[in-house]
C-alpha positions in Angstrom: 142.7 80.0 59.1 142.7 81.2 55.4 141.5 84.7 55.9 144.5 86.9 55.9 147.5 84.0 55.4 146.9 83.0 51.6 146.2 86.6 51.0 150.2 87.5 52.1 151.4 85.4 48.9 152.8 87.9 46.2 150.5 87.3 43.2 153.3 87.4 39.8 150.2 87.1 37.5 149.6 90.4 34.9 146.7 92.2 36.6 144.8 92.3 33.4 145.4 88.7 32.8 143.9 87.6 36.6 140.3 86.3 37.1 140.6 84.1 40.4 142.3 85.3 43.8 145.3 83.9 44.5 143.6 83.2 47.9 140.8 81.5 46.7 143.1 78.8 44.3 144.8 78.1 47.5 141.9 77.1 49.3 140.2 75.3 46.5 143.7 73.0 46.7 144.1 72.7 50.2 140.0 71.3 50.2 141.1 68.8 47.6 144.2 67.8 48.9 142.7 67.1 52.5 140.1 65.3 51.1 142.8 62.9 50.1 143.8 64.5 45.9 146.7 63.5 44.8 146.7 64.9 41.4 145.9 68.7 40.1 143.3 67.1 38.2 142.0 65.2 41.1 142.2 68.6 43.5 140.0 70.4 40.4 137.6 67.4 40.1 136.7 67.1 43.8 136.6 70.8 44.3 134.8 71.2 41.4 132.2 68.9 43.0 131.9 70.7 46.5 131.7 74.0 44.3 128.2 74.7 45.9 129.8 74.0 49.7 132.7 76.1 48.7 131.1 79.2 47.8 128.3 78.5 50.5 130.2 77.3 53.5 134.1 78.2 52.8 132.4 81.7 51.3 134.6 81.9 48.2 133.4 84.6 46.0 134.6 83.4 42.9 133.0 86.1 40.6 134.3 84.9 37.5 133.5 81.7 37.8 135.1 78.5 38.5 138.9 78.6 38.5 140.0 76.1 35.6 142.8 72.7 35.3 145.0 74.9 33.8 144.6 78.1 36.1 145.3 75.7 39.4 148.3 74.6 38.0 149.7 77.4 36.4 149.4 79.2 39.7 150.9 76.4 41.7 153.8 76.4 40.1 154.3 80.3 40.1 154.2 80.7 43.8 157.9 80.8 45.1 158.4 77.9 47.6 160.8 79.5 50.0 158.2 82.9 50.4 155.2 80.0 51.1 157.3 78.6 53.1 158.4 81.9 55.2 154.5 81.9 55.6 154.1 78.4 56.7 156.5 79.2 59.9 155.0 82.8 60.3 151.8 80.9 60.7 152.9 78.3 63.1 154.8 81.2 65.5 151.3 82.9 65.6 149.3 79.8 66.5 151.9 78.4 68.9 154.2 79.6 71.6 157.5 77.4 71.2 158.6 77.0 75.1 161.7 76.6 76.6 162.7 72.7 76.7 160.8 71.6 73.7 162.2 68.5 71.6 162.9 69.5 68.1 164.1 66.8 65.4 165.5 67.7 62.5 165.1 65.0 59.9 164.7 64.4 56.1 162.0 63.1 54.0 162.0 62.2 50.1 159.3 62.3 48.0 159.4 59.5 45.9 156.9 61.2 43.3 158.3 64.4 42.5 161.5 61.9 41.0 161.4 60.5 37.3 164.1 58.3 36.2 163.9 58.3 32.5 164.0 62.6 32.4 167.1 62.5 35.2 164.7 64.5 37.3 165.9 63.5 41.2 162.9 63.4 43.7 162.2 66.4 45.8 164.1 66.4 49.5 162.9 68.1 52.1 164.6 68.9 55.7 161.8 69.2 58.4 162.0 70.7 62.1 159.3 68.6 64.2 158.2 69.6 67.4 157.3 66.7 69.6 155.3 68.6 71.9 153.1 70.2 69.9 153.2 66.5 67.3 153.4 69.1 64.1 155.6 70.0 61.8 157.2 73.9 62.6 159.3 74.3 59.6 160.6 73.1 56.4 163.3 73.4 53.5 164.2 71.5 50.3 167.7 70.2 50.1 168.9 71.0 46.8 170.6 67.5 44.8 170.1 65.1 47.3 170.4 64.0 51.5 174.0 64.6 51.8 173.0 67.9 51.2 170.9 68.0 54.8 174.5 69.4 56.1 173.9 72.0 54.8 170.3 72.7 54.7 170.4 72.0 58.7 172.3 75.7 59.7 169.8 77.6 57.2 166.4 75.7 58.5 167.6 76.4 62.0 167.8 80.2 61.6 164.6 80.1 60.2 163.0 79.0 63.6 162.3 81.2 66.6 163.4 78.7 69.5 165.5 78.8 72.1 166.8 76.6 75.2 165.1 73.4 73.2 167.0 69.8 72.6 167.8 69.3 68.9 168.1 65.9 67.4 169.2 64.5 64.5 170.9 61.8 62.9 174.2 61.1 61.7 174.4 62.6 58.5 174.3 65.9 60.5 176.8 64.9 63.6 178.8 68.1 62.2 181.1 70.7 63.6 179.3 73.5 62.3 175.7 72.3 63.3 176.3 71.7 67.0 178.1 75.6 66.2 175.0 77.1 65.0 172.9 74.8 67.4 174.6 76.5 70.6 174.5 79.9 69.0 170.3 79.7 68.9 171.1 79.0 72.4 169.5 75.4 72.1 171.1 71.7 73.0 171.6 68.9 71.1 171.7 65.2 71.0 173.3 64.0 67.7 173.9 60.4 66.4 177.5 59.3 65.6 177.6 56.3 63.0 181.2 56.1 60.8 181.1 59.4 59.2 183.5 60.0 61.7 185.5 57.3 62.3 187.7 58.2 64.9 185.4 59.7 67.0 182.6 56.6 66.1 185.7 54.3 67.2 186.8 55.9 70.3 183.2 56.2 72.1 182.9 52.5 71.1 185.6 51.7 73.0 184.4 54.5 76.0 181.3 51.9 76.8 183.0 48.7 76.2 182.2 47.5 80.5 179.8 50.4 80.2 179.1 50.1 84.1 182.0 52.3 84.8 181.9 54.4 87.5 181.3 57.7 85.9 178.2 56.4 83.5 174.8 57.3 84.1 172.4 54.4 83.2 168.4 54.6 82.4 166.5 51.6 81.7 163.3 51.3 80.0 161.0 48.1 79.2 158.2 48.3 76.7 155.9 45.5 75.2 153.6 45.6 72.7 152.9 44.5 68.9 154.3 40.9 69.3 157.8 42.3 71.0 159.1 43.1 74.1 162.1 45.9 74.3 164.4 46.9 76.7 166.7 49.7 76.0 169.0 50.9 77.9 170.8 54.2 78.5 174.8 55.3 78.8 175.7 58.7 79.9 179.4 60.0 80.4 180.0 62.9 81.5 184.2 62.3 81.7 184.7 63.5 78.2 188.2 65.8 79.2 190.3 63.5 77.0 188.8 63.5 74.2 191.4 65.7 71.9 188.7 67.2 69.8 186.5 68.8 72.3 186.8 72.5 71.8 186.4 71.9 68.2 183.2 70.6 69.3 181.1 73.7 70.5 178.8 72.4 73.6 179.9 68.9 73.8 179.3 68.0 77.1 179.1 64.0 77.3 178.8 61.2 75.1 175.9 58.6 74.6 175.0 55.2 74.2 171.8 53.7 74.0 171.8 49.5 73.7 168.1 48.2 72.4 167.4 44.3 73.4 164.5 43.3 71.5 162.8 39.8 71.7 160.3 39.0 69.1 158.9 35.3 68.3 161.5 33.9 70.7 164.6 35.7 69.2 166.8 38.7 70.3 168.4 41.1 68.5 170.4 43.4 70.4 171.6 46.9 68.3 173.9 49.6 69.6 173.5 53.3 69.0 176.4 56.1 70.0 175.5 60.0 70.4 177.4 63.6 71.5 175.6 65.6 73.7 175.1 68.8 74.9 173.1 67.7 77.7 174.6 66.1 81.4 171.1 64.1 82.2 171.2 60.8 81.2 167.1 61.0 81.4 167.3 64.2 79.1 169.4 61.8 76.7 167.0 58.7 77.0 164.2 61.0 76.1 166.1 62.7 73.3 166.8 59.4 71.3 163.3 58.2 72.0 161.7 61.3 70.4 164.3 60.6 67.5 162.8 57.4 66.7 159.3 58.2 67.1 159.6 60.6 64.0 159.6 57.7 61.6 156.0 56.9 62.5 154.6 60.4 63.8 155.6 62.1 61.0 157.4 60.1 57.6 154.7 56.9 58.0 151.7 59.5 58.6 152.4 61.6 55.3 153.4 58.2 53.2 150.1 55.5 53.9 147.6 58.6 55.7 148.6 61.4 53.3 150.3 58.9 50.4 152.4 61.4 49.5 155.0 59.5 47.6 152.1 58.7 44.8 152.0 62.6 44.0 153.5 62.2 41.0 154.1 66.2 40.5 157.1 66.4 38.7 157.3 70.4 38.0 159.4 71.4 41.2 157.5 74.7 42.5 154.2 72.8 42.4 155.8 70.0 44.0 156.8 71.9 46.9 154.0 74.1 47.4 151.9 71.3 47.4 154.2 69.6 50.1 153.6 73.0 52.1 149.7 72.9 51.9 149.8 69.1 53.0 152.2 70.0 55.9 149.3 72.5 56.8 146.4 70.3 56.6 148.8 67.2 59.1 149.3 70.5 61.1 145.7 71.6 61.4 144.3 68.0 62.0 146.7 67.0 64.6 146.3 70.9 66.1 142.2 69.9 66.6 142.3 66.6 67.3 140.5 65.5 70.3 141.9 62.7 73.1 142.2 59.7 71.9 141.6 60.9 68.3 144.4 59.5 65.9 145.2 61.4 62.5 143.8 58.2 60.5 140.5 59.8 61.7 141.0 62.7 61.0 142.2 62.6 58.0 139.5 59.8 56.7 136.6 62.4 58.4 138.3 65.2 55.9 137.3 62.9 53.4 134.0 62.2 53.7 132.2 65.1 56.2 131.9 68.6 55.1 131.3 69.9 58.1 134.3 68.4 59.7 136.7 69.5 57.0 135.0 73.3 57.2 136.2 73.2 61.0 139.6 71.7 60.2 140.4 73.6 57.3 138.8 77.0 58.2 137.6 77.7 61.5 140.0 80.5 63.8 141.6 77.8 66.3 
């Protein structure tokens, strides 16, 4: 996997000072992160202990010996994350053929450990594109300041992706006219959550679905039971929206949707209603898109936080934090792409920590 990929990263170091190839340094970093290390000291210590394995099995040459902690730290801070990110997306495109009909969620995640209030350093916030069919991250982009910057980052992230006829989902923050236009321009569709950031539209959609058994509504219901709770979801989709005065301003808008979630836990029932704008006109497509977007929290964010302990990574340097985040997502993708049926991500991650042969196969095979 590494061969030919890390080698494409530009090296801005002065030639006469270079003792260690950038691709070998990144291979060392990836090995350490896969084993659960979250600091450069930890990455260095683990990889130094595994030097013989790196030389004999991974076949690193290391002609000038093992790179020092400072060399690893400086190299990670020197690499341009924008270039690294483009290579990450290129690798995904080479490994996967994103087919028509993909469900792709755009969602942000803050890396809590990368900020420091006393030093007035805001934590790094990354916007992800997540493919539900493949269960992997297919792209990411840094939001410069905070979550609100997702609005401007989303079109830029979409431009980076080679997708067509995909169904894009976002949270309410990114329910914006310019984002709808960008999605339609990419020849894709959308299901976007609506909240009070668009107060007039939000109230009109709520009013529309009062007494939602109207004839024009398509209805679909699901029932799930597990983890001590029973959950019933009722999805409504109304394509009779010619009355909406801003219809032409929202490119591709074909329907309004609602999802009522009824949860019974310990004998108590809670009901939550959510509202959406959609370019799809089939309630089954709408329901699947909504369910998929909710799953991002468990399938991606929870895994990065709990299994990879991302929020515990205390690196404040912006470039270093981003580059390590990219490597972490490469590892996440590699494990997800090679898990056997019924194997879970936590098994793959733990195996990378303790089993040299497993780590070698997951990270460095040509799969």
